[in-house]
PABA-130613 format. One record per residue (C-alpha): x, y, z; residue number from 0; residue in three letters. Coordinates in steps of 0.05 Angstrom, whole numbers. Example, Ala and Ser with C-alpha at 12.3 -4.5 7.8 and 13.67 -1.06 7.14 Angstrom:
# residues 2
+--------+--------+--------+-----+------+
:     px :     py :     pz :  nr : rest :
+--------+--------+--------+-----+------+
:    246 :    -90 :    156 :   0 :  ALA :
:    273 :    -21 :    143 :   1 :  SER :
+--------+--------+--------+-----+------+
This chain:
# residues 162
+--------+--------+--------+-----+------+
:     px :     py :     pz :  nr : rest :
+--------+--------+--------+-----+------+
:   2631 :   2151 :   1651 :   0 :  MET :
:   2634 :   2070 :   1632 :   1 :  HIS :
:   2674 :   2084 :   1570 :   2 :  ASN :
:   2729 :   2127 :   1599 :   3 :  THR :
:   2731 :   2067 :   1656 :   4 :  SER :
:   2744 :   2024 :   1608 :   5 :  LEU :
:   2787 :   2059 :   1559 :   6 :  CYS :
:   2841 :   2079 :   1611 :   7 :  THR :
:   2841 :   2008 :   1638 :   8 :  CYS :
:   2861 :   1988 :   1559 :   9 :  LEU :
:   2910 :   2045 :   1553 :  10 :  SER :
:   2984 :   2030 :   1553 :  11 :  ALA :
:   3009 :   2030 :   1621 :  12 :  PRO :
:   2950 :   1980 :   1646 :  13 :  CYS :
:   2984 :   1934 :   1585 :  14 :  LEU :
:   3050 :   1951 :   1610 :  15 :  ARG :
:   3029 :   1909 :   1687 :  16 :  GLN :
:   3015 :   1850 :   1633 :  17 :  ALA :
:   3061 :   1806 :   1595 :  18 :  GLY :
:   3077 :   1758 :   1538 :  19 :  GLY :
:   3023 :   1778 :   1485 :  20 :  LEU :
:   3005 :   1847 :   1522 :  21 :  ASN :
:   3081 :   1883 :   1514 :  22 :  ARG :
:   3079 :   1859 :   1445 :  23 :  ALA :
:   3013 :   1896 :   1439 :  24 :  VAL :
:   3047 :   1956 :   1476 :  25 :  THR :
:   3111 :   1942 :   1431 :  26 :  TYR :
:   3076 :   1934 :   1361 :  27 :  GLN :
:   3126 :   1895 :   1354 :  28 :  SER :
:   3146 :   1819 :   1374 :  29 :  PHE :
:   3213 :   1838 :   1368 :  30 :  MET :
:   3219 :   1893 :   1422 :  31 :  THR :
:   3194 :   1842 :   1484 :  32 :  PRO :
:   3248 :   1784 :   1463 :  33 :  LEU :
:   3303 :   1842 :   1468 :  34 :  VAL :
:   3278 :   1864 :   1539 :  35 :  ALA :
:   3276 :   1785 :   1552 :  36 :  MET :
:   3354 :   1779 :   1527 :  37 :  ALA :
:   3372 :   1802 :   1597 :  38 :  ALA :
:   3349 :   1731 :   1636 :  39 :  VAL :
:   3411 :   1690 :   1615 :  40 :  PRO :
:   3450 :   1753 :   1610 :  41 :  LEU :
:   3429 :   1728 :   1695 :  42 :  GLY :
:   3437 :   1663 :   1689 :  43 :  MET :
:   3511 :   1674 :   1667 :  44 :  ILE :
:   3526 :   1707 :   1740 :  45 :  GLY :
:   3481 :   1654 :   1777 :  46 :  VAL :
:   3529 :   1583 :   1769 :  47 :  PHE :
:   3600 :   1614 :   1780 :  48 :  PRO :
:   3562 :   1645 :   1838 :  49 :  GLY :
:   3546 :   1581 :   1869 :  50 :  HIS :
:   3613 :   1554 :   1845 :  51 :  TRP :
:   3645 :   1616 :   1890 :  52 :  ILE :
:   3605 :   1608 :   1950 :  53 :  MET :
:   3629 :   1537 :   1950 :  54 :  GLY :
:   3544 :   1525 :   1951 :  55 :  ALA :
:   3497 :   1462 :   1915 :  56 :  ASP :
:   3443 :   1485 :   1862 :  57 :  PHE :
:   3385 :   1489 :   1906 :  58 :  SER :
:   3312 :   1489 :   1907 :  59 :  ALA :
:   3319 :   1554 :   1927 :  60 :  THR :
:   3380 :   1572 :   1878 :  61 :  SER :
:   3316 :   1563 :   1824 :  62 :  MET :
:   3273 :   1610 :   1854 :  63 :  VAL :
:   3329 :   1658 :   1856 :  64 :  GLY :
:   3328 :   1652 :   1784 :  65 :  ILE :
:   3254 :   1669 :   1779 :  66 :  ILE :
:   3266 :   1726 :   1821 :  67 :  ALA :
:   3317 :   1740 :   1781 :  68 :  LEU :
:   3278 :   1744 :   1714 :  69 :  ALA :
:   3233 :   1793 :   1735 :  70 :  GLY :
:   3290 :   1844 :   1749 :  71 :  VAL :
:   3333 :   1838 :   1686 :  72 :  ALA :
:   3261 :   1840 :   1654 :  73 :  ILE :
:   3256 :   1911 :   1682 :  74 :  ARG :
:   3325 :   1930 :   1675 :  75 :  SER :
:   3320 :   1923 :   1604 :  76 :  SER :
:   3242 :   1958 :   1597 :  77 :  LEU :
:   3280 :   2021 :   1626 :  78 :  LEU :
:   3323 :   2021 :   1571 :  79 :  ILE :
:   3273 :   2005 :   1519 :  80 :  ILE :
:   3224 :   2052 :   1542 :  81 :  ASP :
:   3278 :   2111 :   1546 :  82 :  PHE :
:   3306 :   2093 :   1473 :  83 :  ILE :
:   3226 :   2097 :   1455 :  84 :  ARG :
:   3211 :   2164 :   1495 :  85 :  GLU :
:   3274 :   2204 :   1469 :  86 :  ASN :
:   3258 :   2175 :   1391 :  87 :  GLN :
:   3186 :   2201 :   1400 :  88 :  SER :
:   3226 :   2266 :   1420 :  89 :  GLN :
:   3260 :   2262 :   1356 :  90 :  GLY :
:   3333 :   2241 :   1370 :  91 :  MET :
:   3366 :   2195 :   1325 :  92 :  ALA :
:   3353 :   2112 :   1344 :  93 :  LEU :
:   3438 :   2107 :   1350 :  94 :  GLN :
:   3440 :   2168 :   1391 :  95 :  GLU :
:   3374 :   2141 :   1440 :  96 :  ALA :
:   3411 :   2083 :   1449 :  97 :  ALA :
:   3468 :   2101 :   1471 :  98 :  TYR :
:   3435 :   2155 :   1517 :  99 :  GLN :
:   3402 :   2101 :   1544 : 100 :  ALA :
:   3459 :   2062 :   1566 : 101 :  GLY :
:   3495 :   2118 :   1598 : 102 :  VAL :
:   3427 :   2160 :   1633 : 103 :  VAL :
:   3393 :   2093 :   1649 : 104 :  ARG :
:   3453 :   2058 :   1678 : 105 :  ALA :
:   3442 :   2097 :   1747 : 106 :  ARG :
:   3391 :   2076 :   1766 : 107 :  PRO :
:   3396 :   2000 :   1747 : 108 :  ILE :
:   3451 :   1997 :   1794 : 109 :  LEU :
:   3413 :   2027 :   1850 : 110 :  LEU :
:   3367 :   1972 :   1838 : 111 :  THR :
:   3430 :   1924 :   1832 : 112 :  THR :
:   3454 :   1944 :   1903 : 113 :  LEU :
:   3386 :   1942 :   1933 : 114 :  ALA :
:   3379 :   1873 :   1913 : 115 :  VAL :
:   3444 :   1851 :   1940 : 116 :  ILE :
:   3447 :   1880 :   1995 : 117 :  LEU :
:   3372 :   1850 :   2017 : 118 :  GLY :
:   3395 :   1778 :   1992 : 119 :  SER :
:   3453 :   1784 :   2030 : 120 :  ALA :
:   3427 :   1784 :   2094 : 121 :  ILE :
:   3393 :   1708 :   2069 : 122 :  MET :
:   3469 :   1679 :   2058 : 123 :  LEU :
:   3483 :   1650 :   2120 : 124 :  THR :
:   3411 :   1617 :   2130 : 125 :  ASP :
:   3410 :   1539 :   2101 : 126 :  PRO :
:   3359 :   1543 :   2073 : 127 :  VAL :
:   3353 :   1613 :   2033 : 128 :  PHE :
:   3419 :   1607 :   2015 : 129 :  GLY :
:   3421 :   1589 :   1936 : 130 :  GLY :
:   3355 :   1641 :   1932 : 131 :  LEU :
:   3416 :   1702 :   1963 : 132 :  ALA :
:   3464 :   1674 :   1926 : 133 :  ILE :
:   3423 :   1669 :   1854 : 134 :  SER :
:   3405 :   1744 :   1867 : 135 :  LEU :
:   3463 :   1767 :   1888 : 136 :  ILE :
:   3509 :   1742 :   1826 : 137 :  PHE :
:   3450 :   1734 :   1781 : 138 :  GLY :
:   3429 :   1804 :   1790 : 139 :  THR :
:   3504 :   1834 :   1795 : 140 :  GLY :
:   3531 :   1810 :   1724 : 141 :  VAL :
:   3450 :   1810 :   1693 : 142 :  SER :
:   3461 :   1898 :   1710 : 143 :  SER :
:   3516 :   1904 :   1680 : 144 :  ALA :
:   3514 :   1869 :   1614 : 145 :  LEU :
:   3440 :   1897 :   1602 : 146 :  THR :
:   3471 :   1965 :   1602 : 147 :  ILE :
:   3513 :   1946 :   1549 : 148 :  ILE :
:   3473 :   1891 :   1501 : 149 :  ILE :
:   3401 :   1917 :   1512 : 150 :  VAL :
:   3412 :   1982 :   1474 : 151 :  PRO :
:   3464 :   1953 :   1421 : 152 :  VAL :
:   3408 :   1891 :   1406 : 153 :  LEU :
:   3346 :   1944 :   1413 : 154 :  TYR :
:   3389 :   1983 :   1361 : 155 :  TYR :
:   3402 :   1927 :   1313 : 156 :  ARG :
:   3332 :   1897 :   1316 : 157 :  VAL :
:   3302 :   1962 :   1307 : 158 :  LYS :
:   3357 :   1984 :   1246 : 159 :  LYS :
:   3343 :   1926 :   1211 : 160 :  ASN :
:   3270 :   1909 :   1225 : 161 :  GLY :
+--------+--------+--------+-----+------+
C-alpha cells in the first residue's frame, strides 16, 4: 500500500501542480515550459497601455497584479499545450492538433478572462488596489487574445524543429 501511494503522489497530475523543473519532467522537455511561459510577456503588452488609458500611476499593487496575471496567462498556455499533446497521443498530426487547440480551447480561456475582468472591475475605483485591477484587466485581456494564437504556433515550431 505504501508504494502505491508514493507512485500516486509522483504521478503526472501531482507534478503538474508544482512548477519549474517538475514541469520539464512532466513534459520531458525544457522548451515546452518555456513556450507556456511565453504568455507572460504577452500580458505585459496590455499592462502599461492599460495604466496609460486609465490615467493611473504604476504602483506596487500593479506589480502584484502582474504576478497574478502571470498565473492566469501560464494556465491558459498549459490548457493549449495539454490539448495539443492529448490530441497527438490520439494520432492527430501536430499541425492539426495545434490548430484545433487554438480553436477549441478559445472558449474556456475567454470565459476565464471574462471572469478575471469582471472580478477585478470591482477594485478599479479603490485607491490602493486600482493598479492591481488595471494590471489584471488589461494584461489578461491582451494575454488571452494573443495566447490563443501565439502559443499553438510556438509549440508547433518548437516541436517541428526539435
